[in-house]
C-alpha positions as CSV (number, residue, x, y, z in Angstrom):
1,M,50.1,-75.9,14.2
2,A,50.9,-77.7,10.7
3,Y,50.2,-75.9,7.5
4,K,47.8,-77.3,5.0
5,I,47.0,-77.1,1.2
6,T,43.9,-76.2,-0.1
7,E,41.6,-77.0,-3.1
8,E,43.1,-73.6,-4.5
9,C,46.3,-75.1,-5.4
10,I,46.8,-75.1,-9.2
11,A,49.8,-77.3,-8.8
12,C,52.2,-75.0,-10.0
13,G,54.9,-76.2,-7.7
14,A,56.2,-72.7,-6.0
15,C,55.6,-73.8,-3.1
16,T,57.8,-77.0,-2.8
17,P,61.3,-75.4,-3.1
18,E,60.8,-72.7,-0.2
19,C,60.4,-75.4,2.3
20,P,63.2,-76.1,4.6
21,V,62.2,-79.6,5.9
22,Q,61.2,-80.6,2.7
23,C,57.8,-81.4,3.5
24,I,55.7,-81.0,0.3
25,S,55.2,-83.4,-2.1
26,E,53.3,-83.3,-5.3
27,G,50.1,-84.8,-5.0
28,D,47.1,-86.1,-7.7
29,P,45.7,-83.8,-8.6
30,I,47.1,-81.0,-5.8
31,Y,50.3,-80.6,-3.7
32,T,50.1,-82.0,0.1
33,I,52.1,-81.2,3.3
34,D,52.7,-84.0,5.4
35,A,51.7,-82.5,8.9
36,S,54.2,-84.7,11.1
37,K,57.2,-83.0,9.5
38,C,55.3,-79.3,9.0
39,T,57.5,-76.5,11.2
40,D,55.0,-74.0,10.6
41,C,57.0,-71.4,9.1
42,A,55.2,-69.9,6.7
43,A,57.4,-70.1,4.1
44,C,54.7,-72.0,1.2
45,A,52.1,-69.5,2.6
46,G,54.5,-66.5,1.2
47,V,54.6,-68.0,-2.2
48,C,51.8,-69.2,-3.4
49,P,50.2,-67.4,-5.6
50,T,46.3,-68.9,-5.1
51,A,46.5,-69.0,-1.0
52,A,46.2,-72.2,-1.3
53,C,48.9,-72.9,1.9
54,V,46.6,-72.2,5.0
55,P,47.5,-73.2,8.8
56,A,45.9,-76.5,9.3
């Protein structure tokens, strides 16, 4: 199951460098996860200050 980024995202960018498969990109206004590339590692969830990275 892939992760997604909810509207709780504050666009801080903390999650982007943590993703081992580079599936997180800056969106407008929040970051997004490409579900087809996500490996469900939860690295993004571990660093998100607002808990915006959640299982889809």
